[in-house]
N, C-alpha and C positions, 0 to 999 in steps of 0.2 A: 488654576493650578492646585489650589487647596482642595477642591472637590475631587480632583484626580487622585491626589495623595490619599484622601480619605477612602476612596473606592479601592485603591490598591491595598491599603492596610486591611480593609474589610475582606478583600479577596485572599490575602495571605492568611488571615485568621480562618477563613473558610477552608483553605487548603490544608492548614495544619490540624484541623479537627477531623479530617476524613482520611480513611485508609486509601491506598492506591486502588485496591479492588473496588471499593465503594465508589470512588471517583469514576472509574471506567464504566461501571455498570449503570451509572446514572447519567451518561451522555454529556459529560462536562468537558469534552476535549476543546470546545471553543473557548471555555474559560482558561484552560491550560495555554492555548495558543496566545490569547490576549496577555496572560500573565508573563509568558515567555518574552513577548515583544517588549514589555515594560519591566522586565526583571531587574534592571538596574535601579528601579525605584522601589522595589519590594524590600521590606525588612529582611534581615539576614535569615531569620527562621523560615520565612516564606520561600526564599531562594533555595535553601537547603532542601526543603520538602519538595519543591518543584523539580529539583534535580533527581531526587529519589523516585518521584512519580513518573517522570518521563522514562527513566531507565527501566521501570517495571512494566511498561506498556508493550506487551508482546501479544496482545489480543488478536491482532490480524494474522499472527504467525500460527495460531492454534487452530484456525478454521481451514477446512479444505476448500479452496476457491474453485475447484473443478466440480463441486457438488452444490446443490441448492441449499439455502439456509434451513430447509425442512428435512434435510438428510439426517438420519438418526445420530451419526457421529458429530455433526455440527450442532445439533440441539443439545447433545450431552456437553459439549464444550461450553456452550452458552450457559447451561445450568451450573457448570463449575464456577462461574463467575459470581455466584451468590445471589441469583435472582430470588426475590421474595415472592412466593407463590400467591400471596394475598394482595400483592401490589404489582401486577404486570404492567408493562409499558402500555399506555393507553392508545398511542398513535404511532403509526409508521408511515413512511412515504412509499406508496405502492409503485411509484414510478422509478424508485431507486434501482440501480443496475442489478443488485442481487435478487430483487423481487421480480425481475423479468425472466429469471430462469425457470424452466419447467420443474415441477416437483417430481419426486420419485414415487412411482406407483407400480405395484406388483404386476407383472405381465399378464397374469391370469385374473386380476381383479375385475369384477367383484365375485368371480366364481373360484376364489382361492380360500374359501372358508370364512371370509369376512361376513357374509350374510348366509344364514341358514337356507333361505330361499331367495336366490338372486333374481328370480323371475317376478317377484312382487313389484308393483308400482313404487316409484321412488319419490320421496319428499326431500328436496335439497334446501338447506338453510344457508344462505350466503352471508358470511360475516357472523359465524355462530358464537364467537367468543369462547367462553369456557364450557359451552355446550348445555347449559342449564335448561334452555327451552326445549331442545330435542329430547333430553333425558326425561323431562317432565311429560312431554307429549307421548313418548313411547310408554312410559309407566302408566299414563292415563289410558292408553289403548289396551294395556295388559289388564288393568283393573276393570275396564269397561270394554270387553271384547267386541270388536266390530264385526259386521257381516264379512264373509269371505272376500267379497269384491272390494271391501273397504280396507283390507289389510295393507300395510305399507312397510317398506324399509325406509330408514332415515339416514341422511348424510349431511354432515356439517362441514363447511369449508371456512377456514380461518387463516388469515395471512400471517399473524404473529406466530413464529415457530414454537416458542415455549408454551404459549396459550393452547395451540392445537395439540401439543403433546400432553398437556395437562388434561384437556378434555378427553383425549383418547384413554388416558389412565383411569378415568372415572367409570368407564364402561364395565369393567370387571366387578368393581365394588357395587355397582347398581344392578348387576345381573342382566345386562342388556347386550352382551356380546352376541353377535349373530343377527341383531335387529337394527343396530345403530353403528355408524362408523364416522370417524372424523379424519379429514385430510388437511394437512397444512399446505396452503398454496395461495397463489394470487388468482382469484377467479377470472380476471380479465386475461390471464395467460393460459390457464389450465382447464377452464370450464368445458370447452369444446371437446378436449381429449377425454376428460372424465365422463362426460355424458355419452360420448361415442362408445366408450368401453361398456358402460352400463346398458346401453340400448341393445347390445348383443343378446341380452337376457331378459330385460324388462323395460317398461316405459317410464318416462319422467313426467309425473302428473302434477306436481306442485313445486313451486320455487318460492321461497319467502326471503325477503330482504328487510330486516327490521332494525331500526335505530342505527343506521350506518354512521360512520365517522362523518360529521357535518362539514369538515374542512371549511370553516367560516371565511378565512381570508380569500379574497377574490383570486389572488395568484395561485391559491391551492385548490380551487374548485375543480381543476382538471384532474385532481386525484380521486374525485368521487367515484363510487363503485359502479353506478349505473351509467354505462357508456353505450354508444351506438353499437359497438362490437358485442357487448354483453347482451343487448336486446336481440340482436340478430342471431346470436348463439342460442338463446332461449327459444326463439321462434323456430329455429332449425330442428330442435330436438323434442319439442313438446307436441303432444297429439291434440287433436281437436277436443276441446273441453278442459284441457289443462289450465291450471290457474297460477297466476303470479300475484302474491300478496305482499304489499309494501306498506310500511308504517314508520312514523317518526314523531317525536315530540317537537321537532323543529319544522314549522310550516314550510319554510323556504326549501328545506331538504326534501320533504315529501313532494312538494310542487315540482321541484327540479327532476326528481325521479319519474314522476308522473308524466311530465311534459316530454322527457326523453323517450319514454316508452311509447307515448302517443305519436311522437314525430318519426321515430325510426322503426316502430313496429305497427304503424297504423294499418298496414295491410293484413296483419296477422293477429293482433290483439285488440280486444274490445274492452274499454273501460266500463265497468258495471255502473258507474255514475257518470252521466253526461256532463253535468255542471262542474267546472273546475273549482268552483268555490264551495262545493259540498264534499263531505267525507263520510266514511262509515263510522257510525257511533260505537259499534260493538265489534270486537275482534271475532271474525268468523271462524277462526280455528278453535277458539274456546280455551286455549291454554296461553296465558300471558308470559312474556319474558320478564326477567328480573327488573330490567329497566322500565318496562311498562308498568309493573306493579309500583315501583318507586314514584314514577311520574303521577300516576292516578292517585296514590296516597297523598300526594301534595296538592291534589285538586287541580292539576294542570291538564290541558287537553292533549290528546294523541290524535294525529291525523293519519287516516288509513284509506286505502282503496284496493280493489281487486281487479285484475285484468284476466280475461278469459281468452284462450287460444281459439281462433275460429278455424274454419275448414280450408282456408287458402293454403296451398302448398308453396314452398319456396322454390322458385325456378333455378336451375343450375345446380 
């Protein structure tokens, strides 16, 4: 009983030190629910603040439920809640109902002005975060012009709406409009539709999946990004010689991605390293992600491999 009262007192102090907006943007509704259930045991100051907090929660009323979480108007509403751009939410549940909705894409994309030359081969980075990797890669290609056949367009896919919006906002400042694009979406919902639209104009030659959310808990591993459906979608849209580059600083995560591609894409993808206990020592793309730099600076390993699309076609 004493421990419970101490916990409730600490909770009341926590509630009283935070504004309603801060509470709601930091995902503490479970705390509110628990405090409500035990409200009779809360000090009076905690009960008063809890009442104010609950009466101010209109967040679900401000979003348009008929549109995806990546719709511009919904992203704007989320930004109004005071999201700190330097501290985006790190994890989301891709299986949540709202993330099962299709994202909004211009009917004419990618031939709507997004890319200067939509016929160029495409590099897709799944789980691109704030876009730093693709921005650096595109800049590197500008500073070190490739041969005509090596020129690329770049597309980043990111499930967190505000992060995708932030990445897109960086393009103009970096002078990369027309070469790079970012789309907020759930790759396991929208990848097929996005690649189908792009292939009307150009091919999809590279897909990278780097340092994805590990979802360590066994019950959460079904949330991992590389699924049977994702592998089959990549095989469907990539030409012979196309490459899938995967890497992670968590060995189990890399091994899981690798085994999933080997199992469900065994007819279409060849692992460049036969031995499952061996990994690429060097990033073949040559441009590291921010996470990769951080891990290597700490002297920790990064596990990588590359799959190459073979010549087998998908029947049906």
